[in-house]
Phi, psi and omega in degrees: 000317181297318180296321179296318179297318179297320179297317180295314179299317180298319179301313182291327177297314179296318179299313180297319180296319180297317178296316181297316180298314179300317181299310182291327176297316179297317181295317180295323179296321179294318184290319187256011178299133180293131179291147177285129183238119172202107181261194189304315183300318179293321179294318179292325177293323178289330178091358180220147170246130184264123186241128173278127181228159177264144177260096176214185189287356178235340188270300189199123181196173178253132175224116183051046177082351185257139175283134182220173175131153181300307179293325179301312182290324176298314182293323178298319178291320177298319179301319177297320180296321182275348181078031180225164172272156180255129174255120185267127179243112182281127178236142177250338181256115184294321177299320178296326180300319178296321177296316180299323179295312182294330180276355179083010179279340168224161182250343182210140174262101181267061182231146179291103186244137172283134182278087182258160181298319180300318180287328179295339176290340185252328189224169172252129183267144174284173169300158186292147177266331183181201181237159180217137169238155181246148183223157171280136177246127178202179177279139185289125177278100183060230182254359183268153179289156178291140174235169177298329178297325179296326182285319175056236181268008185290175183255134174254122181272134188232132178295134180298141174088353180271171176276358187300321183296321178293321178297316179294319181297321178298316179294318180301317181289315185291325181261359180055056180264169190242008181290161178256150178244125179236122180282135182234147175282349183284149174294154181299328178290327175294321177295323176294321175301319181293328175294315179298327179274003178063031175272328173226169184256328189217145168213183180227142184207161168306135184301323180298316179294318180298316181295321178297317180290334178296334178285338180274324188243118175287145176091003175277142175246130179229029187272342185273109183281141174258320178222148174282173183304126174232156183285149177234150185218170167263175183219148174229174177295150182292337180263027176238060186294327181288322175297315179300316181297318180292322178296319180294324175296315178298315181300316182302322180284317187285340179291342183291320185216312188299310183295315177301320180293319179293321177300316180298321181298317187263337186244343182248012178235072185300328180297315178295320179299320181299312182293320180294321185279336185253355179294145175292343178264029179238142176290351179267315186259342182213200179218031179250146176264320182206175176286350183257017185305315183296319177296318180295319179298317180299315182285327179295326179295326177293329179278337188081022180259155164297129185300334181289333175290316178295323177298321178296321178295316180297317179297317180297322183284314190226354186062028181066024178261112183292340182262006182301136180223121182277166179298336182270357178100006177287142187227158169083184184303321182252016170047059179273139177286157182308318181294326179286323176303314181292318183299323185252020168072032178265111182272324180237097184294343179274353174278117185301324180293315179293316182298315179295318181297314179296318179297321180291322176299321178294317178296322177296321176299314180294324178298316179295322180299319185267356188304309184288325183284327181229084186294329184286122192295321181293323176289320184298326179303324180293321177294321180296313181298317179297319179295322178298325183279313191246350183103138184296332182299318180290323178290324177295322175302314179297324178297317179294319177298322178299317178294317182300321183267013171074024179262180186276109183286350177263003181253122178297326180301317180288314183293321180294331176302315181281332175296323175300331185271004184284002172259001180263123183306326180302330184258318184284349174263004178296141182302334181281349181271124186254338185257002173074206186297144174202147172277075187298332182297333179294318179292322178297316178294325179300312179299314180299317182295317181294316181293326176294317178294320178300317179298323177294318176299318180298322183286329191245345182241128180294147181292000000 
């Protein structure tokens, strides 16, 4: 009995010690974890800045195949200023966005953030972009505006990670009110949808978002203010001072004209906002990219591609315009040249079915051409897209140069480096180059643009 008791006690001591060790190891790892460091020079060397954005009716969304939104257009302009491309990372959880920033998975939080002391302990804030006030959103009681008395003992649903709960708690305490506050994982626009569907009664939102949604739903009241106008900013890592400085320089210039004009476009044109948010061709109101989605899906299955990738290619080529005609004579949805039209049996390039079928046959040919040289399908797609844009001969030249200089011929990063150099006489006059001079950087950018658009489609449009 004594031995058994000693054994049991020993087991629990070891178990407790193991738990304690694990706990303290985890805590020490958190405390002494090396911070992720990447400032402006590293971002420019990488060629991309990763931006966390919100997916709502004003920030970032897809409309008729095109990326739109206030933050989207601001970031696109910032990318040009910094000389980099923007990689958009959609986040729904604001707390997670801060984690992604600290872990180096994004470089900037392009979300309307209140510059609070608690947040300043974690991030560095840019100069303010504008102001924000918050309002209660609910159904209008007859013709009179909503008051705190109307809310009474009811529940106000609040998006997780926002400052809204603190604002509400402050009002509740100061005015001695009796409403309840419930934190929700849902976005504020989803909560507004639930109010319109009469699933909940109250939420709180940025006044701009609330006013935009008021144009979609009759009977919403957004008149009850929770907070007066306060400044909002973006955020970067605290160890990225040069990036912060450049963003602030850009902001100082853009506040003069660009930002006010962009603000008017997205926040002062409710009619346009209504159509963009409620269209079936919007990632907000529907789940269609174009009127040709079914045709694109059908043809993408023959290729073995995600249909959204083929849709991105079609948008890049023609913007879904069947009558599109390039200066070089390329026609139709997939902008096939006359010789390619003839080769793949396209008699009427303005017929979307024929154009897609011919384009897919060409893509299948290119896939077969690159199959042995680039077996990995995700890498091969980049070679196919570049070949579709500039011709397989020029991409093959870059492939030969890659081999000559001892780099990885199965890596698009390596091959694209030499494709970029095909406008340099030292390289396009090399004996291994058979197709001569080419503006290879255009094809490299083409691949990057299509894959960037595809990632946006993947994030915002259901498969």
